[in-house]
Short mmCIF file of the C-alpha atoms (twelve columns), coordinates in Angstrom:
data_MODEL
# 
_entry.id   MODEL 
# 
loop_
_atom_site.group_PDB 
_atom_site.id 
_atom_site.type_symbol 
_atom_site.label_atom_id 
_atom_site.label_alt_id 
_atom_site.label_comp_id 
_atom_site.label_asym_id 
_atom_site.label_seq_id 
_atom_site.Cartn_x 
_atom_site.Cartn_y 
_atom_site.Cartn_z 
_atom_site.pdbx_PDB_model_num 
ATOM 1   C CA . MET A 1   -3.980  14.162  18.590  1 
ATOM 2   C CA . SER A 2   -7.212  13.195  20.376  1 
ATOM 3   C CA . LYS A 3   -10.518 14.519  19.083  1 
ATOM 4   C CA . GLN A 4   -12.179 17.167  21.255  1 
ATOM 5   C CA . PRO A 5   -15.619 18.842  21.040  1 
ATOM 6   C CA . SER A 6   -15.552 21.927  18.798  1 
ATOM 7   C CA . ASN A 7   -18.183 23.766  20.867  1 
ATOM 8   C CA . GLU A 8   -15.813 24.091  23.833  1 
ATOM 9   C CA . VAL A 9   -12.423 25.674  24.403  1 
ATOM 10  C CA . ARG A 10  -9.847  23.072  23.328  1 
ATOM 11  C CA . GLN A 11  -6.311  22.507  24.503  1 
ATOM 12  C CA . PHE A 12  -3.675  20.573  22.601  1 
ATOM 13  C CA . THR A 13  -0.117  19.692  23.559  1 
ATOM 14  C CA . VAL A 14  2.287   20.127  20.660  1 
ATOM 15  C CA . SER A 15  3.774   16.740  19.808  1 
ATOM 16  C CA . ASP A 16  7.346   15.904  18.825  1 
ATOM 17  C CA . ASP A 17  5.986   15.357  15.340  1 
ATOM 18  C CA . ASP A 18  4.962   19.032  15.162  1 
ATOM 19  C CA . ASP A 19  8.072   20.519  16.751  1 
ATOM 20  C CA . GLY A 20  9.161   23.643  14.855  1 
ATOM 21  C CA . ILE A 21  6.057   23.903  12.684  1 
ATOM 22  C CA . ARG A 22  4.349   27.253  12.049  1 
ATOM 23  C CA . LEU A 23  1.054   27.876  13.842  1 
ATOM 24  C CA . ASP A 24  -0.948  28.140  10.612  1 
ATOM 25  C CA . ARG A 25  0.623   24.908  9.347   1 
ATOM 26  C CA . TRP A 26  -0.261  23.209  12.641  1 
ATOM 27  C CA . PHE A 27  -3.916  23.996  12.011  1 
ATOM 28  C CA . LYS A 28  -3.742  22.795  8.419   1 
ATOM 29  C CA . ARG A 29  -2.198  19.544  9.602   1 
ATOM 30  C CA . ASN A 30  -4.264  18.880  12.750  1 
ATOM 31  C CA . LEU A 31  -7.499  20.880  12.335  1 
ATOM 32  C CA . PRO A 32  -7.902  21.231  8.548   1 
ATOM 33  C CA . GLN A 33  -11.580 22.145  8.910   1 
ATOM 34  C CA . ILE A 34  -10.510 25.518  10.355  1 
ATOM 35  C CA . GLY A 35  -9.465  27.882  7.572   1 
ATOM 36  C CA . PHE A 36  -6.490  30.239  7.464   1 
ATOM 37  C CA . GLY A 37  -8.751  33.295  7.720   1 
ATOM 38  C CA . THR A 38  -10.210 32.054  10.991  1 
ATOM 39  C CA . VAL A 39  -6.767  31.240  12.396  1 
ATOM 40  C CA . SER A 40  -5.555  34.750  11.498  1 
ATOM 41  C CA . LYS A 41  -8.592  36.364  13.132  1 
ATOM 42  C CA . TRP A 42  -8.226  34.309  16.299  1 
ATOM 43  C CA . ALA A 43  -4.518  35.158  16.529  1 
ATOM 44  C CA . ARG A 44  -5.176  38.869  15.920  1 
ATOM 45  C CA . THR A 45  -7.844  39.004  18.651  1 
ATOM 46  C CA . GLY A 46  -5.822  36.928  21.119  1 
ATOM 47  C CA . GLN A 47  -8.223  33.966  21.158  1 
ATOM 48  C CA . ILE A 48  -5.433  31.529  20.276  1 
ATOM 49  C CA . ARG A 49  -2.870  31.210  23.048  1 
ATOM 50  C CA . VAL A 50  0.352   29.217  23.329  1 
ATOM 51  C CA . ASP A 51  1.428   28.617  26.924  1 
ATOM 52  C CA . GLY A 52  -0.887  31.493  27.823  1 
ATOM 53  C CA . GLY A 53  0.727   34.000  25.461  1 
ATOM 54  C CA . ARG A 54  -0.442  35.627  22.237  1 
ATOM 55  C CA . VAL A 55  0.907   34.304  18.944  1 
ATOM 56  C CA . LYS A 56  0.968   35.107  15.251  1 
ATOM 57  C CA . PRO A 57  0.096   32.690  12.424  1 
ATOM 58  C CA . ASP A 58  3.748   32.493  11.351  1 
ATOM 59  C CA . ASP A 59  5.136   31.871  14.844  1 
ATOM 60  C CA . ARG A 60  6.698   28.464  15.296  1 
ATOM 61  C CA . LEU A 61  5.636   25.945  17.910  1 
ATOM 62  C CA . ALA A 62  7.807   23.745  20.110  1 
ATOM 63  C CA . ALA A 63  7.103   20.240  21.358  1 
ATOM 64  C CA . GLY A 64  5.436   20.289  24.761  1 
ATOM 65  C CA . GLN A 65  3.803   23.706  24.396  1 
ATOM 66  C CA . VAL A 66  0.075   23.911  25.169  1 
ATOM 67  C CA . LEU A 67  -2.108  25.404  22.459  1 
ATOM 68  C CA . ARG A 68  -5.473  26.954  23.407  1 
ATOM 69  C CA . VAL A 69  -8.061  26.900  20.613  1 
ATOM 70  C CA . PRO A 70  -11.458 28.666  20.947  1 
ATOM 71  C CA . PRO A 71  -14.696 26.856  20.103  1 
ATOM 72  C CA . GLY A 72  -16.102 26.705  16.571  1 
ATOM 73  C CA . GLY A 73  -14.375 27.882  13.448  1 
ATOM 74  C CA . GLU A 74  -15.274 24.963  11.197  1 
ATOM 75  C CA . GLN A 75  -15.809 25.919  7.558   1 
ATOM 76  C CA . SER A 76  -19.265 24.927  6.408   1 
ATOM 77  C CA . GLY A 77  -19.275 22.388  3.629   1 
ATOM 78  C CA . LYS A 78  -15.577 21.603  3.902   1 
ATOM 79  C CA . LYS A 79  -15.037 17.861  3.751   1 
ATOM 80  C CA . THR A 80  -11.978 15.757  4.346   1 
ATOM 81  C CA . LYS A 81  -10.879 13.439  1.579   1 
ATOM 82  C CA . PRO A 82  -12.723 10.129  2.010   1 
ATOM 83  C CA . ARG A 83  -10.576 7.088   2.594   1 
ATOM 84  C CA . ARG A 84  -10.658 4.337   0.028   1 
ATOM 85  C CA . GLU A 85  -12.435 1.175   1.040   1 
ATOM 86  C CA . LEU A 86  -10.080 -1.738  0.473   1 
ATOM 87  C CA . SER A 87  -11.066 -5.336  -0.089  1 
ATOM 88  C CA . PRO A 88  -9.836  -8.012  2.346   1 
ATOM 89  C CA . GLN A 89  -7.459  -9.209  -0.391  1 
ATOM 90  C CA . GLU A 90  -5.981  -5.709  -0.800  1 
ATOM 91  C CA . ILE A 91  -5.531  -5.316  2.950   1 
ATOM 92  C CA . GLU A 92  -3.810  -8.697  3.113   1 
ATOM 93  C CA . GLU A 93  -1.570  -7.734  0.181   1 
ATOM 94  C CA . ALA A 94  -0.568  -4.480  1.870   1 
ATOM 95  C CA . ARG A 95  0.162   -6.177  5.200   1 
ATOM 96  C CA . ALA A 96  2.206   -8.892  3.506   1 
ATOM 97  C CA . MET A 97  4.687   -6.270  2.265   1 
ATOM 98  C CA . VAL A 98  5.561   -5.002  5.757   1 
ATOM 99  C CA . ILE A 99  9.159   -5.560  6.881   1 
ATOM 100 C CA . LYS A 100 9.144   -3.357  9.961   1 
ATOM 101 C CA . GLU A 101 6.907   -0.863  11.760  1 
ATOM 102 C CA . THR A 102 8.024   1.947   14.067  1 
ATOM 103 C CA . ARG A 103 6.331   4.905   15.685  1 
ATOM 104 C CA . SER A 104 7.162   7.073   12.687  1 
ATOM 105 C CA . ALA A 105 7.376   4.672   9.748   1 
ATOM 106 C CA . ILE A 106 6.112   1.593   7.979   1 
ATOM 107 C CA . VAL A 107 8.809   -0.129  5.906   1 
ATOM 108 C CA . LEU A 108 7.663   -2.257  2.977   1 
ATOM 109 C CA . ASN A 109 9.319   -4.747  0.660   1 
ATOM 110 C CA . LYS A 110 7.752   -3.696  -2.629  1 
ATOM 111 C CA . PRO A 111 7.358   -6.548  -5.106  1 
ATOM 112 C CA . PRO A 112 8.405   -6.076  -8.736  1 
ATOM 113 C CA . GLY A 113 5.572   -5.129  -11.096 1 
ATOM 114 C CA . LEU A 114 3.695   -3.009  -8.530  1 
ATOM 115 C CA . ALA A 115 3.849   0.750   -9.150  1 
ATOM 116 C CA . THR A 116 4.638   3.058   -6.250  1 
ATOM 117 C CA . GLN A 117 2.079   5.675   -7.296  1 
ATOM 118 C CA . GLY A 118 -0.783  5.906   -9.746  1 
ATOM 119 C CA . GLY A 119 -0.598  7.466   -13.186 1 
ATOM 120 C CA . SER A 120 -1.905  7.118   -16.693 1 
ATOM 121 C CA . LYS A 121 -3.508  3.668   -16.963 1 
ATOM 122 C CA . THR A 122 -2.021  2.712   -13.584 1 
ATOM 123 C CA . PHE A 123 -4.777  1.900   -11.132 1 
ATOM 124 C CA . LYS A 124 -3.089  -0.520  -8.760  1 
ATOM 125 C CA . HIS A 125 -0.200  0.912   -6.762  1 
ATOM 126 C CA . VAL A 126 1.350   1.075   -3.280  1 
ATOM 127 C CA . ASP A 127 -0.103  4.519   -2.553  1 
ATOM 128 C CA . GLY A 128 -3.594  3.156   -3.137  1 
ATOM 129 C CA . LEU A 129 -3.038  0.424   -0.545  1 
ATOM 130 C CA . LEU A 130 -1.881  2.680   2.300   1 
ATOM 131 C CA . ASP A 131 -5.394  2.988   3.753   1 
ATOM 132 C CA . ALA A 132 -4.832  -0.568  4.988   1 
ATOM 133 C CA . PHE A 133 -2.682  0.954   7.740   1 
ATOM 134 C CA . VAL A 134 -5.306  3.440   8.977   1 
ATOM 135 C CA . GLU A 135 -7.178  1.986   11.933  1 
ATOM 136 C CA . ASP A 136 -9.112  5.054   13.081  1 
ATOM 137 C CA . ASP A 137 -10.812 7.900   11.194  1 
ATOM 138 C CA . ASP A 138 -8.815  10.392  13.261  1 
ATOM 139 C CA . ASP A 139 -5.481  8.820   12.312  1 
ATOM 140 C CA . PRO A 140 -3.469  10.544  9.569   1 
ATOM 141 C CA . ARG A 141 -3.047  8.631   6.331   1 
ATOM 142 C CA . PRO A 142 0.496   7.287   5.842   1 
ATOM 143 C CA . ARG A 143 2.545   9.068   3.187   1 
ATOM 144 C CA . LEU A 144 5.171   7.999   0.661   1 
ATOM 145 C CA . VAL A 145 8.455   9.877   1.062   1 
ATOM 146 C CA . HIS A 146 10.385  8.318   -1.852  1 
ATOM 147 C CA . ARG A 147 9.635   5.909   -4.673  1 
ATOM 148 C CA . LEU A 148 10.887  2.905   -6.600  1 
ATOM 149 C CA . ASP A 149 10.372  2.139   -10.281 1 
ATOM 150 C CA . LYS A 150 7.521   -0.246  -11.021 1 
ATOM 151 C CA . ASP A 151 9.836   -3.129  -11.903 1 
ATOM 152 C CA . THR A 152 12.324  -2.452  -9.070  1 
ATOM 153 C CA . SER A 153 11.726  -4.387  -5.856  1 
ATOM 154 C CA . GLY A 154 12.820  -3.792  -2.299  1 
ATOM 155 C CA . VAL A 155 12.825  -1.354  0.612   1 
ATOM 156 C CA . LEU A 156 10.181  1.379   0.425   1 
ATOM 157 C CA . LEU A 157 9.688   3.682   3.407   1 
ATOM 158 C CA . VAL A 158 6.255   5.108   4.261   1 
ATOM 159 C CA . ALA A 159 5.852   7.810   6.934   1 
ATOM 160 C CA . ARG A 160 3.027   7.450   9.429   1 
ATOM 161 C CA . THR A 161 2.367   11.169  9.989   1 
ATOM 162 C CA . PRO A 162 2.864   14.483  8.157   1 
ATOM 163 C CA . GLY A 163 5.605   15.438  10.611  1 
ATOM 164 C CA . SER A 164 7.599   12.249  10.156  1 
ATOM 165 C CA . ALA A 165 7.079   12.536  6.387   1 
ATOM 166 C CA . ALA A 166 8.699   15.986  6.459   1 
ATOM 167 C CA . SER A 167 11.588  14.667  8.546   1 
ATOM 168 C CA . TYR A 168 12.270  11.670  6.315   1 
ATOM 169 C CA . SER A 169 11.941  13.770  3.154   1 
ATOM 170 C CA . LYS A 170 14.678  16.086  4.461   1 
ATOM 171 C CA . ARG A 171 16.900  13.066  5.093   1 
ATOM 172 C CA . PHE A 172 16.483  11.859  1.534   1 
ATOM 173 C CA . SER A 173 16.988  15.290  -0.030  1 
ATOM 174 C CA . GLY A 174 19.876  16.057  2.335   1 
ATOM 175 C CA . ARG A 175 21.609  12.770  1.464   1 
ATOM 176 C CA . SER A 176 21.857  11.507  5.022   1 
ATOM 177 C CA . ALA A 177 19.835  8.448   3.979   1 
ATOM 178 C CA . ARG A 178 21.990  5.581   2.677   1 
ATOM 179 C CA . LYS A 179 20.367  3.386   0.027   1 
ATOM 180 C CA . ILE A 180 22.071  0.199   -1.138  1 
ATOM 181 C CA . TYR A 181 20.850  -1.749  -4.147  1 
ATOM 182 C CA . TRP A 182 21.710  -5.149  -5.566  1 
ATOM 183 C CA . ALA A 183 21.741  -5.618  -9.326  1 
ATOM 184 C CA . LEU A 184 22.647  -8.339  -11.761 1 
ATOM 185 C CA . VAL A 185 24.298  -6.881  -14.864 1 
ATOM 186 C CA . VAL A 186 25.240  -8.292  -18.242 1 
ATOM 187 C CA . GLY A 187 28.989  -8.864  -18.541 1 
ATOM 188 C CA . VAL A 188 31.652  -7.802  -16.044 1 
ATOM 189 C CA . PRO A 189 32.849  -4.189  -15.601 1 
ATOM 190 C CA . ASP A 190 36.600  -3.770  -16.188 1 
ATOM 191 C CA . ILE A 191 36.839  -1.543  -13.122 1 
ATOM 192 C CA . ARG A 192 35.565  -3.681  -10.253 1 
ATOM 193 C CA . GLU A 193 34.923  -0.830  -7.828  1 
ATOM 194 C CA . GLY A 194 34.444  2.853   -8.546  1 
ATOM 195 C CA . THR A 195 32.107  5.749   -9.227  1 
ATOM 196 C CA . ILE A 196 29.962  6.585   -12.235 1 
ATOM 197 C CA . ASP A 197 29.609  10.359  -12.545 1 
ATOM 198 C CA . ALA A 198 27.434  11.168  -15.558 1 
ATOM 199 C CA . PRO A 199 24.729  13.886  -15.741 1 
ATOM 200 C CA . LEU A 200 21.229  12.813  -16.757 1 
ATOM 201 C CA . ALA A 201 18.374  14.503  -18.591 1 
ATOM 202 C CA . LYS A 202 15.069  13.510  -20.150 1 
ATOM 203 C CA . GLN A 203 15.584  12.035  -23.579 1 
ATOM 204 C CA . PRO A 204 13.907  14.153  -26.276 1 
ATOM 205 C CA . GLY A 205 11.042  12.533  -28.101 1 
ATOM 206 C CA . THR A 206 10.135  10.116  -25.307 1 
ATOM 207 C CA . GLY A 207 7.660   12.322  -23.469 1 
ATOM 208 C CA . GLY A 208 9.881   12.309  -20.398 1 
ATOM 209 C CA . GLU A 209 9.528   8.531   -20.046 1 
ATOM 210 C CA . LYS A 210 13.189  7.858   -20.705 1 
ATOM 211 C CA . MET A 211 16.453  9.395   -19.469 1 
ATOM 212 C CA . HIS A 212 19.874  9.610   -21.087 1 
ATOM 213 C CA . VAL A 213 23.388  10.862  -20.342 1 
ATOM 214 C CA . ASP A 214 23.631  14.559  -21.249 1 
ATOM 215 C CA . GLU A 215 27.057  16.052  -20.535 1 
ATOM 216 C CA . GLU A 216 25.938  19.613  -21.307 1 
ATOM 217 C CA . GLY A 217 22.357  20.013  -20.105 1 
ATOM 218 C CA . GLY A 218 21.900  17.161  -17.637 1 
ATOM 219 C CA . GLN A 219 21.651  17.222  -13.858 1 
ATOM 220 C CA . ARG A 220 24.594  15.751  -12.019 1 
ATOM 221 C CA . ALA A 221 24.124  12.087  -11.164 1 
ATOM 222 C CA . VAL A 222 26.614  10.019  -9.160  1 
ATOM 223 C CA . THR A 223 26.556  6.297   -8.419  1 
ATOM 224 C CA . ARG A 224 29.097  4.324   -6.387  1 
ATOM 225 C CA . TYR A 225 29.364  0.627   -7.237  1 
ATOM 226 C CA . ARG A 226 31.244  -2.563  -6.380  1 
ATOM 227 C CA . VAL A 227 31.330  -5.899  -8.167  1 
ATOM 228 C CA . VAL A 228 30.627  -8.563  -5.532  1 
ATOM 229 C CA . GLU A 229 30.903  -11.751 -7.597  1 
ATOM 230 C CA . THR A 230 30.896  -12.824 -11.248 1 
ATOM 231 C CA . ALA A 231 29.566  -15.717 -13.305 1 
ATOM 232 C CA . GLY A 232 32.500  -16.007 -15.700 1 
ATOM 233 C CA . LYS A 233 32.200  -13.182 -18.203 1 
ATOM 234 C CA . ARG A 234 28.472  -13.704 -18.566 1 
ATOM 235 C CA . ALA A 235 27.151  -11.627 -15.673 1 
ATOM 236 C CA . ALA A 236 28.123  -9.808  -12.492 1 
ATOM 237 C CA . TRP A 237 26.441  -9.242  -9.161  1 
ATOM 238 C CA . VAL A 238 26.891  -5.590  -8.291  1 
ATOM 239 C CA . GLU A 239 26.304  -3.531  -5.162  1 
ATOM 240 C CA . LEU A 240 25.131  0.026   -5.900  1 
ATOM 241 C CA . GLU A 241 24.780  3.188   -3.847  1 
ATOM 242 C CA . PRO A 242 23.209  6.231   -5.541  1 
ATOM 243 C CA . LEU A 243 24.672  9.453   -4.149  1 
ATOM 244 C CA . THR A 244 22.068  11.474  -6.032  1 
ATOM 245 C CA . GLY A 245 18.444  10.633  -6.747  1 
ATOM 246 C CA . ARG A 246 17.785  11.117  -10.460 1 
ATOM 247 C CA . THR A 247 15.028  9.281   -12.317 1 
ATOM 248 C CA . HIS A 248 16.187  5.834   -13.522 1 
ATOM 249 C CA . GLN A 249 19.709  6.766   -12.406 1 
ATOM 250 C CA . LEU A 250 21.061  3.281   -11.710 1 
ATOM 251 C CA . ARG A 251 19.562  1.826   -14.867 1 
ATOM 252 C CA . VAL A 252 20.927  4.557   -17.148 1 
ATOM 253 C CA . HIS A 253 24.374  4.585   -15.525 1 
ATOM 254 C CA . LEU A 254 24.894  0.844   -15.841 1 
ATOM 255 C CA . ALA A 255 23.683  0.814   -19.434 1 
ATOM 256 C CA . ALA A 256 25.996  3.770   -20.156 1 
ATOM 257 C CA . ILE A 257 29.107  1.820   -19.097 1 
ATOM 258 C CA . GLY A 258 28.059  -1.088  -21.302 1 
ATOM 259 C CA . HIS A 259 26.638  -3.364  -18.595 1 
ATOM 260 C CA . PRO A 260 22.835  -3.018  -18.511 1 
ATOM 261 C CA . ILE A 261 20.809  -4.530  -15.705 1 
ATOM 262 C CA . VAL A 262 19.524  -7.974  -16.609 1 
ATOM 263 C CA . GLY A 263 15.899  -7.676  -17.722 1 
ATOM 264 C CA . ASP A 264 16.032  -3.906  -18.349 1 
ATOM 265 C CA . GLY A 265 15.054  -3.844  -22.014 1 
ATOM 266 C CA . LYS A 266 14.177  -0.159  -21.820 1 
ATOM 267 C CA . TYR A 267 17.810  0.875   -21.459 1 
ATOM 268 C CA . GLY A 268 19.679  -2.251  -22.527 1 
ATOM 269 C CA . GLY A 269 17.590  -3.471  -25.436 1 
ATOM 270 C CA . GLN A 270 17.933  -7.130  -26.367 1 
ATOM 271 C CA . ASP A 271 21.424  -7.172  -24.854 1 
ATOM 272 C CA . ALA A 272 19.829  -6.926  -21.395 1 
ATOM 273 C CA . PHE A 273 18.429  -10.464 -21.531 1 
ATOM 274 C CA . LEU A 274 20.421  -13.592 -20.735 1 
ATOM 275 C CA . THR A 275 19.698  -16.892 -22.426 1 
ATOM 276 C CA . GLY A 276 18.742  -20.051 -20.624 1 
ATOM 277 C CA . SER A 277 16.577  -20.201 -17.518 1 
ATOM 278 C CA . VAL A 278 17.355  -16.663 -16.279 1 
ATOM 279 C CA . SER A 279 14.145  -14.683 -15.750 1 
ATOM 280 C CA . ARG A 280 13.396  -11.815 -18.151 1 
ATOM 281 C CA . LYS A 281 12.199  -9.667  -15.226 1 
ATOM 282 C CA . MET A 282 14.414  -6.785  -14.122 1 
ATOM 283 C CA . HIS A 283 17.096  -7.719  -11.602 1 
ATOM 284 C CA . LEU A 284 17.325  -4.519  -9.540  1 
ATOM 285 C CA . HIS A 285 16.509  -4.645  -5.827  1 
ATOM 286 C CA . ALA A 286 16.611  -1.974  -3.097  1 
ATOM 287 C CA . ARG A 287 18.373  -4.196  -0.599  1 
ATOM 288 C CA . ARG A 288 18.993  -1.940  2.385   1 
ATOM 289 C CA . LEU A 289 18.061  1.474   3.786   1 
ATOM 290 C CA . VAL A 290 19.822  3.257   6.660   1 
ATOM 291 C CA . ILE A 291 18.166  6.534   7.675   1 
ATOM 292 C CA . PRO A 292 17.980  8.710   10.830  1 
ATOM 293 C CA . GLN A 293 14.564  8.644   12.511  1 
ATOM 294 C CA . PRO A 294 12.674  11.729  13.751  1 
ATOM 295 C CA . ALA A 295 13.396  12.897  17.285  1 
ATOM 296 C CA . GLU A 296 11.173  11.553  20.038  1 
ATOM 297 C CA . GLY A 297 10.668  13.142  23.438  1 
ATOM 298 C CA . GLY A 298 13.308  15.724  22.666  1 
ATOM 299 C CA . LYS A 299 15.896  12.997  22.069  1 
ATOM 300 C CA . PRO A 300 17.414  11.820  18.774  1 
ATOM 301 C CA . GLY A 301 15.401  9.039   17.219  1 
ATOM 302 C CA . GLY A 302 18.357  6.831   16.341  1 
ATOM 303 C CA . LYS A 303 18.815  5.103   12.995  1 
ATOM 304 C CA . LEU A 304 16.376  2.936   11.111  1 
ATOM 305 C CA . ASP A 305 18.274  0.117   9.403   1 
ATOM 306 C CA . VAL A 306 16.252  -2.352  7.323   1 
ATOM 307 C CA . THR A 307 17.029  -5.040  4.756   1 
ATOM 308 C CA . ALA A 308 14.611  -6.548  2.217   1 
ATOM 309 C CA . ASP A 309 14.715  -10.138 0.962   1 
ATOM 310 C CA . LEU A 310 15.101  -10.722 -2.767  1 
ATOM 311 C CA . PRO A 311 11.984  -11.428 -4.857  1 
ATOM 312 C CA . GLU A 312 11.534  -14.972 -6.122  1 
ATOM 313 C CA . HIS A 313 12.844  -14.420 -9.674  1 
ATOM 314 C CA . PHE A 314 16.006  -12.604 -8.480  1 
ATOM 315 C CA . ALA A 315 16.741  -15.165 -5.758  1 
ATOM 316 C CA . GLY A 316 16.280  -17.960 -8.300  1 
ATOM 317 C CA . THR A 317 18.764  -16.373 -10.703 1 
ATOM 318 C CA . MET A 318 21.341  -15.879 -7.943  1 
ATOM 319 C CA . GLU A 319 21.046  -19.548 -7.009  1 
ATOM 320 C CA . HIS A 320 21.180  -20.635 -10.658 1 
ATOM 321 C CA . LEU A 321 24.428  -18.684 -11.221 1 
ATOM 322 C CA . GLY A 322 25.931  -20.002 -8.001  1 
ATOM 323 C CA . PHE A 323 26.323  -16.683 -6.193  1 
ATOM 324 C CA . ASP A 324 26.969  -16.764 -2.447  1 
ATOM 325 C CA . LEU A 325 24.666  -14.214 -0.780  1 
ATOM 326 C CA . SER A 326 26.854  -14.138 2.330   1 
ATOM 327 C CA . LEU A 327 29.509  -12.243 0.348   1 
ATOM 328 C CA . SER A 328 27.514  -9.050  0.785   1 
ATOM 329 C CA . ASP A 329 25.607  -7.785  3.782   1 
ATOM 330 C CA . ALA A 330 24.714  -4.660  1.776   1 
ATOM 331 C CA . ALA A 331 26.733  -2.431  4.079   1 
ATOM 332 C CA . PRO A 332 27.100  1.138   2.821   1 
ATOM 333 C CA . LEU A 333 29.931  1.153   0.301   1 
ATOM 334 C CA . LYS A 334 33.321  2.704   0.971   1 
ATOM 335 C CA . GLY A 335 33.639  6.447   1.241   1 
ATOM 336 C CA . ASP A 336 31.453  8.956   3.028   1 
ATOM 337 C CA . GLU A 337 32.082  11.876  0.712   1 
ATOM 338 C CA . ALA A 338 29.013  13.312  -1.006  1 
ATOM 339 C CA . PRO A 339 29.184  14.704  -4.547  1 
ATOM 340 C CA . GLU A 340 29.643  18.454  -4.794  1 
ATOM 341 C CA . ARG A 341 26.290  20.190  -4.705  1 
ATOM 342 C CA . THR A 342 24.887  22.151  -7.596  1 
ATOM 343 C CA . LYS A 343 24.012  25.847  -7.296  1 
ATOM 344 C CA . ALA A 344 20.323  25.005  -6.819  1 
ATOM 345 C CA . GLU A 345 21.136  22.407  -4.149  1 
ATOM 346 C CA . LYS A 346 23.360  24.875  -2.300  1 
ATOM 347 C CA . LYS A 347 20.521  27.407  -2.344  1 
ATOM 348 C CA . GLN A 348 18.143  24.807  -0.911  1 
ATOM 349 C CA . ALA A 349 20.653  23.953  1.819   1 
ATOM 350 C CA . ALA A 350 21.030  27.650  2.672   1 
ATOM 351 C CA . LYS A 351 17.265  27.958  3.067   1 
ATOM 352 C CA . ALA A 352 17.210  24.927  5.370   1 
ATOM 353 C CA . HIS A 353 20.025  26.438  7.461   1 
ATOM 354 C CA . ALA A 354 18.159  29.748  7.732   1 
ATOM 355 C CA . LYS A 355 15.004  27.916  8.778   1 
ATOM 356 C CA . GLN A 356 16.886  26.118  11.548  1 
ATOM 357 C CA . TYR A 357 18.406  29.423  12.686  1 
ATOM 358 C CA . ARG A 358 14.970  31.071  12.958  1 
ATOM 359 C CA . LYS A 359 13.714  28.077  14.898  1 
ATOM 360 C CA . SER A 360 16.596  28.375  17.397  1 
ATOM 361 C CA . ARG A 361 15.661  32.020  18.026  1 
ATOM 362 C CA . ARG A 362 11.980  31.363  18.511  1 
ATOM 363 C CA . GLY A 363 10.205  34.198  20.352  1 
ATOM 364 C CA . GLU A 364 12.514  36.914  19.035  1 
ATOM 365 C CA . ARG A 365 11.815  39.155  16.100  1 
ATOM 366 C CA . ARG A 366 12.853  37.349  12.937  1 
ATOM 367 C CA . THR A 367 13.605  38.497  9.452   1 
ATOM 368 C CA . ARG A 368 13.132  36.571  6.249   1 
ATOM 369 C CA . THR A 369 16.167  38.154  4.622   1 
ATOM 370 C CA . ILE A 370 19.049  35.723  4.412   1 
ATOM 371 C CA . SER A 371 22.484  37.220  3.787   1 
ATOM 372 C CA . LYS A 372 24.581  35.514  1.180   1 
ATOM 373 C CA . SER A 373 27.554  33.576  2.422   1 
ATOM 374 C CA . SER A 374 30.913  35.027  1.506   1 
ATOM 375 C CA . THR A 375 32.616  31.705  1.822   1 
ATOM 376 C CA . LYS A 376 33.973  30.524  -1.515  1 
ATOM 377 C CA . SER A 377 33.005  27.086  -2.758  1 
ATOM 378 C CA . ALA A 378 35.653  24.433  -2.942  1 
ATOM 379 C CA . PRO A 379 36.960  23.907  -6.487  1 
ATOM 380 C CA . LYS A 380 34.905  21.406  -8.383  1 
ATOM 381 C CA . GLY A 381 36.575  18.031  -8.649  1 
ATOM 382 C CA . LYS A 382 37.425  16.647  -12.072 1 
ATOM 383 C CA . LEU A 383 35.296  13.887  -13.483 1 
ATOM 384 C CA . GLY A 384 36.819  10.489  -13.995 1 
ATOM 385 C CA . LYS A 385 38.276  9.949   -17.444 1 
ATOM 386 C CA . LYS A 386 36.396  7.742   -19.833 1 
ATOM 387 C CA . SER A 387 38.267  4.544   -20.561 1 
ATOM 388 C CA . GLY A 388 37.074  2.170   -23.216 1 
ATOM 389 C CA . GLY A 389 33.650  3.788   -23.221 1 
ATOM 390 C CA . LYS A 390 33.434  3.592   -19.437 1 
ATOM 391 C CA . LEU A 391 32.222  6.483   -17.324 1 
ATOM 392 C CA . ALA A 392 33.588  4.998   -14.128 1 
ATOM 393 C CA . LYS A 393 36.555  6.115   -12.108 1 
ATOM 394 C CA . LYS A 394 38.588  4.206   -9.558  1 
ATOM 395 C CA . PRO A 395 38.184  5.137   -5.892  1 
ATOM 396 C CA . LYS A 396 40.998  6.827   -4.040  1 
ATOM 397 C CA . LYS A 397 43.269  4.761   -1.835  1 
ATOM 398 C CA . GLY A 398 41.601  3.708   1.374   1 
ATOM 399 C CA . GLY A 399 38.180  4.017   -0.240  1 
ATOM 400 C CA . LYS A 400 37.942  7.725   0.478   1 
# 
């Protein structure tokens, strides 16, 4: 959105990025210096017009519509958050992580040891380096839409605008994003390909810093895996696809079946470290991400498909153990079925459906009341039986 003088009547064309957004949210996103009270007053008095017609603050906009904004309205003393000044070294570090850039996203290969976001005693992180991708003061600051653990490397997607951030976030929460990880684990799983279905919860007494399997009070967590190659009985190279997004899910699940990720002392203890020249760093890498992109020009945006190279320590271990990287292209694993949704997830999906319905009937009178569906849920599938302490179950024939 180009900057226009505030002392004159302004006109803005709604972008694809803002398609379907409420009028008041459009102002918060594009003209944050104009408060909600002013927007409401302008709408009530007919000073804001969309394609020449009157609108309400909760009316939704469509890409291509022309929005008329009266002069003034800036709140005195309201300041935008200043951008952080980065050193040349920080800018270079941020740019060096870039795998791919599109109109809506910046895809990074996050190195191990770098946190995704700041926290207690964490001052250096990916989020703090995102100002390196802002070239103009009027440009929106890129936003994280998912995260990786500090010691996990690989694909990390950053949205360029608030609109694309909302779109990508829906893809992740709606499970239409496919994430494939590579891991090196201690030992070799008895079941070479299957699914780990074990609910997770915060472990008491750890301050929420550690998760554990909790069959009664945990949130459902499902991971599909496949053993790609083995180094005798010492270690296995495993392909992983999380079908849910719980904290530390892959790490807890692999430790729970008796095969912790190499270097993950938090969940595997001393058993997680191999002797010899194998690095003590964690061997978990977000290898590939396949995700639908936001629509552009009223047309589907297609799929974003990116792959991240292994970090030095992981690549060195793979070479040391004699693994052939060509045995896996990190394609999404077999089976397209998603795990059955919980009650809360179904409620969230119902809200999203209702939102889309209101959007399709834009211009008509809408109601916020959503009738409950009378359709009965499919019976919940049985969990795989534990065998020899394993929480894995074999896939059905044909990988479905």
